[in-house]
LOFITI-285514 format. One record per atom (N, C-alpha, C): residue in one letter; atom name; residue number from 1; x, y, z. Coordinates in steps of 0.05 Angstrom, whole numbers. Each point is the difference from the previous one (the first is absolute). Example, Ala and Ser with C-alpha at 12.3 -4.5 7.8 and 13.67 -1.06 7.14 Angstrom:
<recs>
+---------+-------+-----+--------+--------+--------+
: residuo : atomo : num :   east :  north :     up :
+---------+-------+-----+--------+--------+--------+
:       a :     N :   1 :    264 :   -114 :    156 :
:       a :    CA :   1 :    -18 :     24 :      0 :
:       a :     C :   1 :     18 :     24 :      0 :
:       s :     N :   2 :     -7 :     21 :    -14 :
:       s :    CA :   2 :     16 :     24 :      1 :
:       s :     C :   2 :    -15 :     22 :     14 :
+---------+-------+-----+--------+--------+--------+
</recs>
This chain:
<recs>
+---------+-------+-----+--------+--------+--------+
: residuo : atomo : num :   east :  north :     up :
+---------+-------+-----+--------+--------+--------+
:       m :     N :   1 :     15 :    -21 :     -1 :
:       m :    CA :   1 :    -19 :     22 :      0 :
:       m :     C :   1 :     22 :     26 :      0 :
:       a :     N :   2 :     20 :     -3 :     14 :
:       a :    CA :   2 :     17 :     21 :      2 :
:       a :     C :   2 :     10 :      6 :    -29 :
:       e :     N :   3 :      6 :    -21 :    -16 :
:       e :    CA :   3 :      9 :      7 :    -25 :
:       e :     C :   3 :    -22 :     13 :    -18 :
:       e :     N :   4 :    -22 :     -9 :      3 :
:       e :    CA :   4 :    -20 :     14 :    -17 :
:       e :     C :   4 :     -1 :     30 :      7 :
:       k :     N :   5 :      5 :     10 :     24 :
:       k :    CA :   5 :     -1 :     29 :      4 :
:       k :     C :   5 :     26 :     11 :    -12 :
:       n :     N :   6 :     20 :    -13 :     -1 :
:       n :    CA :   6 :     25 :     10 :    -13 :
:       n :     C :   6 :     -7 :      5 :    -29 :
:       n :     N :   7 :    -10 :    -15 :    -12 :
:       n :    CA :   7 :     -7 :     -4 :    -26 :
:       n :     C :   7 :    -17 :     28 :    -10 :
:       d :     N :   8 :    -21 :     -1 :     16 :
:       d :    CA :   8 :    -20 :     25 :      0 :
:       d :     C :   8 :     16 :     25 :      1 :
:       t :     N :   9 :     15 :      6 :     23 :
:       t :    CA :   9 :     15 :     23 :      3 :
:       t :     C :   9 :     20 :      7 :    -24 :
:       l :     N :  10 :     11 :    -21 :     -9 :
:       l :    CA :  10 :     18 :      4 :    -22 :
:       l :     C :  10 :    -16 :     13 :    -27 :
:       r :     N :  11 :    -26 :     -9 :     -3 :
:       r :    CA :  11 :    -13 :      8 :    -24 :
:       r :     C :  11 :    -11 :     30 :      6 :
:       f :     N :  12 :     -7 :      4 :     22 :
:       f :    CA :  12 :    -10 :     27 :     11 :
:       f :     C :  12 :     23 :     21 :     -6 :
:       g :     N :  13 :    -12 :     23 :    -12 :
:       g :    CA :  13 :     16 :     19 :    -13 :
:       g :     C :  13 :     16 :      1 :    -24 :
:       s :     N :  14 :      1 :    -24 :    -15 :
:       s :    CA :  14 :     11 :      0 :    -22 :
:       s :     C :  14 :    -11 :     15 :    -22 :
:       s :     N :  15 :     17 :      6 :    -21 :
:       s :    CA :  15 :     -9 :     20 :    -20 :
:       s :     C :  15 :      6 :     -9 :    -29 :
:       i :     N :  16 :    -13 :     11 :    -16 :
:       i :    CA :  16 :      5 :    -10 :    -27 :
:       i :     C :  16 :     29 :     11 :    -12 :
:       l :     N :  17 :     12 :    -19 :    -12 :
:       l :    CA :  17 :     27 :     12 :    -10 :
:       l :     C :  17 :     -3 :     16 :    -24 :
:       v :     N :  18 :     12 :     23 :      2 :
:       v :    CA :  18 :      1 :     21 :    -22 :
:       v :     C :  18 :     27 :      6 :    -10 :
:       p :     N :  19 :      4 :      1 :    -27 :
:       p :    CA :  19 :     23 :     13 :     -7 :
:       p :     C :  19 :     13 :     27 :     11 :
:       s :     N :  20 :     23 :      0 :      2 :
:       s :    CA :  20 :     12 :     25 :     17 :
:       s :     C :  20 :      0 :     23 :    -26 :
:       v :     N :  21 :      1 :     26 :      7 :
:       v :    CA :  21 :     -2 :     21 :    -19 :
:       v :     C :  21 :     25 :     -7 :    -18 :
:       q :     N :  22 :     23 :     -4 :     10 :
:       q :    CA :  22 :     21 :     -6 :    -23 :
:       q :     C :  22 :     -6 :    -21 :    -21 :
:       e :     N :  23 :    -18 :    -17 :      4 :
:       e :    CA :  23 :     -6 :    -24 :    -14 :
:       e :     C :  23 :    -20 :     13 :    -19 :
:       l :     N :  24 :    -19 :     16 :      9 :
:       l :    CA :  24 :    -19 :     10 :    -17 :
:       l :     C :  24 :     12 :     23 :    -20 :
:       a :     N :  25 :     18 :     12 :      9 :
:       a :    CA :  25 :     15 :     20 :    -15 :
:       a :     C :  25 :     16 :    -10 :    -24 :
:       k :     N :  26 :      8 :    -30 :      6 :
:       k :    CA :  26 :     15 :    -13 :    -23 :
:       k :     C :  26 :    -15 :      0 :    -29 :
:       h :     N :  27 :    -25 :     -5 :      1 :
:       h :    CA :  27 :    -15 :     -2 :    -27 :
:       h :     C :  27 :    -21 :     23 :      0 :
:       p :     N :  28 :     -5 :     10 :    -21 :
:       p :    CA :  28 :    -18 :     20 :     -7 :
:       p :     C :  28 :    -28 :     -9 :      6 :
:       i :     N :  29 :    -14 :     18 :     17 :
:       i :    CA :  29 :    -30 :     -7 :      7 :
:       i :     C :  29 :    -18 :     14 :    -16 :
:       t :     N :  30 :    -18 :    -12 :    -17 :
:       t :    CA :  30 :    -16 :     13 :    -16 :
:       t :     C :  30 :    -32 :      3 :     12 :
:       e :     N :  31 :     -2 :    -17 :     27 :
:       e :    CA :  31 :    -28 :      6 :     12 :
:       e :     C :  31 :      9 :     -3 :     28 :
:       i :     N :  32 :    -20 :     10 :     15 :
:       i :    CA :  32 :      3 :     -3 :     30 :
:       i :     C :  32 :     -5 :    -26 :      8 :
:       p :     N :  33 :     14 :    -12 :     19 :
:       p :    CA :  33 :      0 :    -30 :      9 :
:       p :     C :  33 :    -26 :      1 :     14 :
:       h :     N :  34 :    -17 :    -21 :     -2 :
:       h :    CA :  34 :    -27 :     -8 :     12 :
:       h :     C :  34 :     -1 :      5 :     31 :
:       r :     N :  35 :     24 :     -8 :     14 :
:       r :    CA :  35 :     -1 :      5 :     25 :
:       r :     C :  35 :      3 :     23 :     12 :
:       y :     N :  36 :      7 :     24 :    -17 :
:       y :    CA :  36 :      0 :     27 :      6 :
:       y :     C :  36 :    -27 :     14 :     -8 :
:       i :     N :  37 :    -17 :    -11 :    -14 :
:       i :    CA :  37 :    -29 :      8 :     -7 :
:       i :     C :  37 :    -17 :      2 :     24 :
:       r :     N :  38 :    -13 :     21 :     10 :
:       r :    CA :  38 :    -16 :      2 :     21 :
:       r :     C :  38 :    -27 :      5 :    -11 :
:       p :     N :  39 :    -17 :    -18 :     -9 :
:       p :    CA :  39 :    -25 :      6 :     -7 :
:       p :     C :  39 :    -22 :     11 :     19 :
:       d :     N :  40 :      8 :     -6 :     27 :
:       d :    CA :  40 :    -16 :      5 :     24 :
:       d :     C :  40 :      1 :     29 :      8 :
:       l :     N :  41 :     20 :     15 :    -13 :
:       l :    CA :  41 :      5 :     29 :      5 :
:       l :     C :  41 :    -14 :     15 :    -20 :
:       p :     N :  42 :     -5 :     21 :      2 :
:       p :    CA :  42 :    -12 :     21 :    -24 :
:       p :     C :  42 :     18 :      6 :    -21 :
:       h :     N :  43 :     -8 :     -2 :    -23 :
:       h :    CA :  43 :     21 :     10 :    -22 :
:       h :     C :  43 :     -1 :     30 :     -1 :
:       h :     N :  44 :     22 :      9 :     -5 :
:       h :    CA :  44 :      7 :     27 :     -3 :
:       h :     C :  44 :     13 :      5 :    -30 :
:       s :     N :  45 :    -18 :     17 :    -14 :
:       s :    CA :  45 :      7 :      7 :    -26 :
:       s :     C :  45 :     31 :     14 :      0 :
:       p :     N :  46 :     16 :     -2 :    -23 :
:       p :    CA :  46 :     24 :     13 :     -2 :
:       p :     C :  46 :     -5 :     34 :      3 :
:       i :     N :  47 :     18 :     12 :     12 :
:       i :    CA :  47 :      3 :     29 :      3 :
:       i :     C :  47 :      0 :     12 :    -29 :
:       s :     N :  48 :    -16 :     18 :     -3 :
:       s :    CA :  48 :     -4 :     14 :    -31 :
:       s :     C :  48 :     31 :     13 :     -4 :
:       s :     N :  49 :      5 :      5 :    -20 :
:       s :    CA :  49 :     28 :      7 :     -9 :
:       s :     C :  49 :     -1 :     32 :      6 :
:       d :     N :  50 :    -18 :     12 :      4 :
:       d :    CA :  50 :      1 :     28 :     11 :
:       d :     C :  50 :      8 :      3 :     26 :
:       a :     N :  51 :    -12 :    -17 :     13 :
:       a :    CA :  51 :      3 :      2 :     34 :
:       a :     C :  51 :     26 :    -10 :      7 :
:       s :     N :  52 :     15 :    -18 :    -18 :
:       s :    CA :  52 :     27 :    -15 :     10 :
:       s :     C :  52 :     21 :     20 :     -8 :
:       q :     N :  53 :     -6 :     22 :     -9 :
:       q :    CA :  53 :     23 :     18 :     -9 :
:       q :     C :  53 :     12 :     17 :     25 :
:       i :     N :  54 :     23 :     -3 :      8 :
:       i :    CA :  54 :     14 :     15 :     23 :
:       i :     C :  54 :     -3 :     28 :     -9 :
:       p :     N :  55 :     -8 :     16 :     25 :
:       p :    CA :  55 :     -3 :     28 :     -6 :
:       p :     C :  55 :     28 :     12 :     -6 :
:       v :     N :  56 :      3 :     21 :    -20 :
:       v :    CA :  56 :     23 :     18 :     -4 :
:       v :     C :  56 :     -6 :     27 :      5 :
:       i :     N :  57 :     22 :      8 :     21 :
:       i :    CA :  57 :     -3 :     28 :      5 :
:       i :     C :  57 :     24 :     12 :    -16 :
:       d :     N :  58 :     -8 :     23 :    -12 :
:       d :    CA :  58 :     19 :     17 :    -16 :
:       d :     C :  58 :     10 :     21 :     19 :
:       m :     N :  59 :     25 :      1 :      9 :
:       m :    CA :  59 :     10 :     17 :     19 :
:       m :     C :  59 :      2 :     25 :    -14 :
:       s :     N :  60 :      4 :      5 :    -21 :
:       s :    CA :  60 :      3 :     26 :    -14 :
:       s :     C :  60 :    -29 :     14 :     -4 :
:       n :     N :  61 :    -21 :    -11 :      4 :
:       n :    CA :  61 :    -27 :     10 :      3 :
:       n :     C :  61 :     -3 :      8 :     29 :
:       l :     N :  62 :     19 :     -7 :     16 :
:       l :    CA :  62 :     -5 :     14 :     28 :
:       l :     C :  62 :     13 :     27 :      4 :
:       r :     N :  63 :     16 :      8 :    -22 :
:       r :    CA :  63 :     13 :     23 :      0 :
:       r :     C :  63 :    -12 :     23 :    -14 :
:       s :     N :  64 :    -24 :     -8 :    -13 :
:       s :    CA :  64 :    -11 :     20 :    -18 :
:       s :     C :  64 :    -32 :      2 :     18 :
:       h :     N :  65 :     -2 :     33 :      1 :
:       h :    CA :  65 :    -26 :      5 :     10 :
:       h :     C :  65 :    -23 :     -5 :    -12 :
:       d :     N :  66 :      1 :     -5 :    -29 :
:       d :    CA :  66 :    -23 :    -11 :    -16 :
:       d :     C :  66 :    -11 :    -30 :      4 :
:       t :     N :  67 :     23 :    -14 :     11 :
:       t :    CA :  67 :     -6 :    -32 :      1 :
:       t :     C :  67 :      7 :     -8 :     27 :
:       m :     N :  68 :      9 :     15 :     17 :
:       m :    CA :  68 :      4 :     -8 :     27 :
:       m :     C :  68 :    -24 :    -14 :     14 :
:       d :     N :  69 :    -24 :     12 :      0 :
:       d :    CA :  69 :    -19 :    -10 :     18 :
:       d :     C :  69 :    -11 :    -27 :    -13 :
:       s :     N :  70 :     -1 :     -4 :    -27 :
:       s :    CA :  70 :     -9 :    -25 :    -10 :
:       s :     C :  70 :     21 :    -24 :      7 :
:       e :     N :  71 :     24 :     11 :     -3 :
:       e :    CA :  71 :     20 :    -23 :      7 :
:       e :     C :  71 :      1 :     -7 :     33 :
:       l :     N :  72 :     -5 :     21 :     14 :
:       l :    CA :  72 :     -1 :     -5 :     32 :
:       l :     C :  72 :    -23 :    -18 :      6 :
:       s :     N :  73 :    -23 :      6 :    -20 :
:       s :    CA :  73 :    -21 :    -17 :      4 :
:       s :     C :  73 :      3 :    -30 :     -8 :
:       r :     N :  74 :     15 :     -3 :    -20 :
:       r :    CA :  74 :      7 :    -29 :    -10 :
:       r :     C :  74 :     21 :    -13 :     21 :
:       l :     N :  75 :     17 :     17 :     10 :
:       l :    CA :  75 :     19 :    -11 :     22 :
:       l :     C :  75 :    -12 :    -10 :     24 :
:       h :     N :  76 :    -22 :     18 :      9 :
:       h :    CA :  76 :    -12 :     -6 :     23 :
:       h :     C :  76 :    -16 :    -28 :     -5 :
:       s :     N :  77 :    -15 :     -2 :    -24 :
:       s :    CA :  77 :    -14 :    -25 :     -4 :
:       s :     C :  77 :     16 :    -23 :     -7 :
:       a :     N :  78 :     26 :      4 :     -8 :
:       a :    CA :  78 :     19 :    -26 :     -4 :
:       a :     C :  78 :      6 :     -8 :     27 :
:       c :     N :  79 :      8 :     19 :     18 :
:       c :    CA :  79 :     10 :    -10 :     29 :
:       c :     C :  79 :    -23 :    -12 :     14 :
:       k :     N :  80 :    -21 :     13 :      1 :
:       k :    CA :  80 :    -28 :    -12 :     12 :
:       k :     C :  80 :     -8 :    -26 :    -10 :
:       n :     N :  81 :     -2 :     -3 :    -26 :
:       n :    CA :  81 :    -12 :    -24 :    -14 :
:       n :     C :  81 :     19 :    -24 :     -6 :
:       w :     N :  82 :     30 :      9 :     -5 :
:       w :    CA :  82 :     19 :    -17 :    -12 :
:       w :     C :  82 :     20 :     -6 :     22 :
:       g :     N :  83 :      3 :     20 :     13 :
:       g :    CA :  83 :     24 :     -3 :     19 :
:       g :     C :  83 :     30 :      7 :    -11 :
:       f :     N :  84 :     -4 :      1 :    -24 :
:       f :    CA :  84 :     28 :      2 :    -19 :
:       f :     C :  84 :     -7 :     17 :    -26 :
:       f :     N :  85 :     22 :     11 :    -10 :
:       f :    CA :  85 :     -8 :     12 :    -31 :
:       f :     C :  85 :     31 :     -1 :    -11 :
:       q :     N :  86 :     -3 :      5 :    -27 :
:       q :    CA :  86 :     26 :      0 :    -16 :
:       q :     C :  86 :      5 :     30 :     -6 :
:       v :     N :  87 :     26 :      9 :      4 :
:       v :    CA :  87 :      7 :     29 :     -4 :
:       v :     C :  87 :     10 :      2 :    -27 :
:       k :     N :  88 :    -10 :     20 :    -13 :
:       k :    CA :  88 :     12 :     11 :    -27 :
:       k :     C :  88 :     10 :     26 :      4 :
:       l :     N :  89 :     23 :      5 :     -6 :
:       l :    CA :  89 :     14 :     25 :     -1 :
:       l :     C :  89 :     18 :      2 :    -23 :
:       k :     N :  90 :     -8 :     25 :    -16 :
:       k :    CA :  90 :     11 :      1 :    -24 :
:       k :     C :  90 :     25 :     17 :      4 :
:       l :     N :  91 :     22 :     -6 :     -6 :
:       l :    CA :  91 :     27 :     12 :      4 :
:       l :     C :  91 :      3 :     14 :    -23 :
:       i :     N :  92 :     16 :     22 :     -4 :
:       i :    CA :  92 :      2 :     20 :    -21 :
:       i :     C :  92 :     32 :     -2 :     -8 :
:       t :     N :  93 :      6 :      1 :    -24 :
:       t :    CA :  93 :     28 :      0 :    -10 :
:       t :     C :  93 :     10 :     31 :      4 :
:       v :     N :  94 :     26 :      1 :     -3 :
:       v :    CA :  94 :      9 :     28 :      1 :
:       v :     C :  94 :     -5 :     15 :    -19 :
:       g :     N :  95 :     -6 :     -6 :    -27 :
:       g :    CA :  95 :    -12 :     13 :    -18 :
:       g :     C :  95 :    -24 :     10 :      4 :
:       e :     N :  96 :    -18 :    -17 :      8 :
:       e :    CA :  96 :    -28 :     10 :     11 :
:       e :     C :  96 :      2 :     19 :     21 :
:       a :     N :  97 :     12 :     -3 :     20 :
:       a :    CA :  97 :      7 :     20 :     20 :
:       a :     C :  97 :      7 :     27 :     -8 :
:       r :     N :  98 :     16 :      2 :    -18 :
:       r :    CA :  98 :      8 :     26 :    -11 :
:       r :     C :  98 :    -21 :     13 :    -20 :
:       s :     N :  99 :    -17 :    -19 :    -11 :
:       s :    CA :  99 :    -20 :     14 :    -18 :
:       s :     C :  99 :    -26 :      4 :     17 :
:       e :     N : 100 :      2 :     -9 :     26 :
:       e :    CA : 100 :    -23 :     10 :     14 :
:       e :     C : 100 :      7 :     18 :     24 :
:       r :     N : 101 :     15 :     18 :     -7 :
:       r :    CA : 101 :     13 :     22 :     19 :
:       r :     C : 101 :     14 :    -13 :     24 :
:       f :     N : 102 :     13 :    -19 :     -3 :
:       f :    CA : 102 :     18 :    -13 :     21 :
:       f :     C : 102 :     26 :      8 :    -11 :
:       v :     N : 103 :     21 :      3 :     21 :
:       v :    CA : 103 :     28 :     11 :     -4 :
:       v :     C : 103 :     18 :    -15 :     17 :
:       d :     N : 104 :     22 :     -8 :    -17 :
:       d :    CA : 104 :     20 :    -13 :     16 :
:       d :     C : 104 :     14 :     19 :     22 :
:       g :     N : 105 :      9 :    -10 :     19 :
:       g :    CA : 105 :     17 :     15 :     21 :
:       g :     C : 105 :     12 :    -16 :     20 :
:       e :     N : 106 :     10 :      9 :     19 :
:       e :    CA : 106 :     15 :    -12 :     20 :
:       e :     C : 106 :    -17 :      6 :     28 :
:       n :     N : 107 :      2 :    -21 :     16 :
:       n :    CA : 107 :    -10 :      7 :     25 :
:       n :     C : 107 :     19 :      9 :     22 :
:       e :     N : 108 :     -4 :      2 :     22 :
:       e :    CA : 108 :     19 :     13 :     20 :
:       e :     C : 108 :     23 :    -22 :      5 :
:       d :     N : 109 :     -2 :    -25 :     -6 :
:       d :    CA : 109 :     23 :    -18 :      3 :
:       d :     C : 109 :     18 :     -1 :    -25 :
:       g :     N : 110 :     -8 :     14 :    -21 :
:       g :    CA : 110 :     16 :      0 :    -22 :
:       g :     C : 110 :     -9 :    -21 :    -21 :
:       n :     N : 111 :    -22 :    -16 :     10 :
:       n :    CA : 111 :    -11 :    -23 :    -22 :
:       n :     C : 111 :    -20 :     15 :    -22 :
:       s :     N : 112 :      4 :    -11 :    -22 :
:       s :    CA : 112 :    -22 :     13 :    -19 :
:       s :     C : 112 :    -26 :     -9 :      6 :
:       e :     N : 113 :    -19 :     15 :     -4 :
:       e :    CA : 113 :    -29 :     -8 :      3 :
:       e :     C : 113 :    -18 :     19 :    -23 :
:       i :     N : 114 :    -21 :     -7 :     -1 :
:       i :    CA : 114 :    -16 :     11 :    -19 :
:       i :     C : 114 :    -25 :     12 :     13 :
:       v :     N : 115 :     -2 :     28 :     -6 :
:       v :    CA : 115 :    -18 :     15 :     19 :
:       v :     C : 115 :    -21 :     12 :    -18 :
:       r :     N : 116 :    -26 :     -1 :      8 :
:       r :    CA : 116 :    -21 :     15 :    -19 :
:       r :     C : 116 :      2 :     31 :      7 :
:       t :     N : 117 :     -3 :     14 :    -23 :
:       t :    CA : 117 :      2 :     26 :      4 :
:       t :     C : 117 :    -28 :     10 :      7 :
:       s :     N : 118 :     -4 :     20 :     13 :
:       s :    CA : 118 :    -26 :     15 :      6 :
:       s :     C : 118 :    -12 :     13 :    -21 :
:       d :     N : 119 :    -26 :     -7 :     -4 :
:       d :    CA : 119 :    -14 :     13 :    -20 :
:       d :     C : 119 :     -2 :     30 :     -1 :
+---------+-------+-----+--------+--------+--------+
</recs>
């Protein structure tokens, strides 16, 4: 009788043998293995492509009085709804800087810098 209890105890808690992640990764998977499909849980449709785009904040819009309010609103929404955002910042070349009323100069340390001239 003691042997029967031992056999019952050994079977209790056993689990289905499944391949390791490394084994699954060795071969291309074209469909989800049945053991991972949960028909008892509600099915969620895929996120629409519009909703899956990470918000992009254009930092140059934060410098302009014309676009600052709308970009701050986008920044607020990105932080509130996503928790993160992608930063876009347009850097200008020296040629563009000169043509946009920027001038070359030196700062107090003697290092060269580009400074915007006042309008």
